[in-house]
C-alpha positions as CSV (number, residue, x, y, z in Angstrom):
1,M,-10.4,16.7,1.0
2,L,-13.2,14.8,-0.6
3,K,-16.0,12.8,1.3
4,Q,-15.3,8.8,0.9
5,D,-18.0,6.7,1.4
6,P,-20.7,8.0,3.4
7,V,-21.0,6.9,7.1
8,D,-23.6,7.9,9.7
9,E,-21.2,10.2,11.8
10,R,-24.3,9.6,14.2
11,Q,-24.0,6.6,14.9
12,G,-20.0,6.5,15.9
13,R,-19.3,2.7,14.8
14,G,-19.7,0.3,12.2
15,S,-18.0,-2.8,10.5
16,I,-17.7,-3.2,6.9
17,V,-16.3,-6.8,5.3
18,N,-14.8,-6.6,1.8
19,V,-14.4,-9.8,0.1
20,A,-11.3,-10.4,-1.4
21,S,-8.8,-13.4,-2.0
22,M,-5.9,-15.5,-1.0
23,L,-4.9,-14.3,-4.3
24,G,-5.4,-10.7,-3.3
25,I,-2.7,-11.8,-1.0
26,V,-0.3,-13.9,-3.3
27,G,0.1,-14.0,-7.0
28,A,-1.6,-16.3,-8.9
29,A,0.5,-18.7,-10.2
30,I,-1.9,-19.8,-12.4
31,K,-2.3,-19.3,-15.7
32,A,-4.2,-15.8,-17.7
33,P,-7.9,-15.2,-16.4
34,A,-6.4,-15.6,-13.1
35,V,-3.6,-12.8,-13.6
36,A,-6.7,-10.3,-13.9
37,Y,-8.7,-11.9,-11.1
38,S,-5.6,-11.6,-8.8
39,A,-5.0,-8.2,-9.8
40,S,-8.6,-7.3,-9.3
41,K,-8.3,-8.8,-5.7
42,H,-5.4,-7.1,-4.7
43,A,-7.1,-3.7,-5.5
44,V,-9.5,-4.7,-2.8
45,M,-6.7,-5.1,-0.9
46,G,-5.6,-1.8,-1.2
47,L,-9.2,-0.2,-1.0
48,T,-9.6,-1.8,2.1
49,K,-6.7,-0.1,3.4
50,T,-6.9,3.3,2.5
51,D,-11.0,3.3,3.5
52,A,-9.4,1.5,7.2
53,S,-7.2,4.5,7.9
54,L,-9.7,7.4,7.0
55,N,-12.7,5.8,8.6
56,A,-11.2,4.4,11.5
57,P,-11.7,7.8,13.4
58,L,-15.0,8.0,12.6
59,G,-15.4,4.2,14.7
60,V,-16.0,2.3,11.3
61,R,-13.6,-0.9,11.2
62,I,-12.9,-2.1,7.7
63,N,-11.3,-5.5,6.9
64,A,-11.1,-8.1,4.3
65,L,-11.9,-11.6,4.1
66,C,-9.4,-13.4,2.0
67,P,-11.0,-17.2,1.1
68,G,-9.1,-19.6,-0.9
69,Y,-10.7,-22.7,-2.8
70,V,-14.2,-22.8,-1.6
71,A,-16.4,-25.7,-2.8
72,T,-19.0,-23.6,-4.5
73,P,-21.0,-25.6,-7.1
74,L,-19.0,-23.8,-9.9
75,L,-15.5,-24.7,-8.1
76,V,-16.8,-28.2,-7.9
77,A,-17.7,-28.6,-11.7
78,S,-14.3,-27.2,-12.8
79,A,-12.4,-29.9,-10.3
80,A,-12.2,-32.5,-12.6
81,N,-9.9,-30.2,-14.9
82,E,-6.0,-30.7,-14.7
83,M,-5.3,-27.1,-13.3
84,M,-7.7,-27.3,-10.2
85,E,-5.7,-30.9,-9.6
86,S,-2.4,-28.6,-9.4
87,E,-4.1,-26.0,-7.2
88,M,-5.6,-28.8,-4.8
89,A,-2.1,-29.9,-4.5
90,K,-0.6,-26.4,-2.9
91,V,-3.5,-26.5,0.2
92,P,-1.8,-28.0,2.8
93,I,-5.5,-29.5,4.5
94,G,-6.5,-31.0,1.3
95,R,-9.5,-30.3,0.5
96,Y,-12.0,-27.2,-0.5
97,G,-13.4,-25.1,2.1
98,Y,-16.8,-25.3,2.9
99,M,-19.1,-22.4,2.8
100,E,-20.2,-21.9,6.3
101,E,-16.4,-21.4,7.4
102,I,-15.9,-18.6,5.2
103,A,-19.5,-17.4,6.7
104,D,-17.9,-17.8,10.2
105,A,-14.8,-15.9,9.1
106,A,-17.3,-12.9,7.9
107,V,-19.3,-13.1,11.4
108,F,-16.1,-12.9,13.3
109,L,-14.7,-9.8,11.3
110,A,-18.2,-8.1,11.9
111,S,-18.3,-8.9,14.9
112,P,-16.7,-6.9,18.3
113,M,-14.2,-9.8,18.5
114,A,-12.0,-8.3,16.3
115,S,-12.8,-4.8,17.5
116,F,-9.2,-4.4,17.3
117,M,-8.2,-5.4,13.5
118,V,-8.5,-2.4,11.5
119,G,-7.5,-2.6,7.5
120,A,-6.5,-6.3,8.0
121,G,-6.7,-9.1,5.6
122,L,-8.3,-12.5,7.4
123,I,-6.5,-15.5,5.3
124,V,-9.4,-18.4,5.3
125,D,-7.3,-20.6,2.7
126,G,-6.6,-24.1,4.3
127,G,-3.1,-22.9,4.3
128,Y,-2.3,-22.2,0.8
129,T,-0.7,-18.8,1.4
130,A,1.3,-20.6,4.1
131,T,3.3,-22.4,1.6
């Protein structure tokens, strides 16, 4: 068996938080570059689950964070386009997420409060994937 990602086996514990996307949970219902983006985020979810099962016996928890639309400068700049308007209509909470909300979720996944979560995707998307 090949050795996986290097893990300090002397430590016997740890947490890795991969960043996927809500589009790693559902298919992208929007046009072309989102198709490749969605496929790559599905790959992150597969990697998370596979590595989690291999490293959990070593005491290393691996999970993924799946954020929705977040008010970053790039997204806000493109918010005026028609595609983003139709996508925002699919977010039940009716707003973009804040970077701090995503950071809080990442801290949770890395903390002892998530000690029984292994190979999970934590969705933080304002309800996008719930609809």
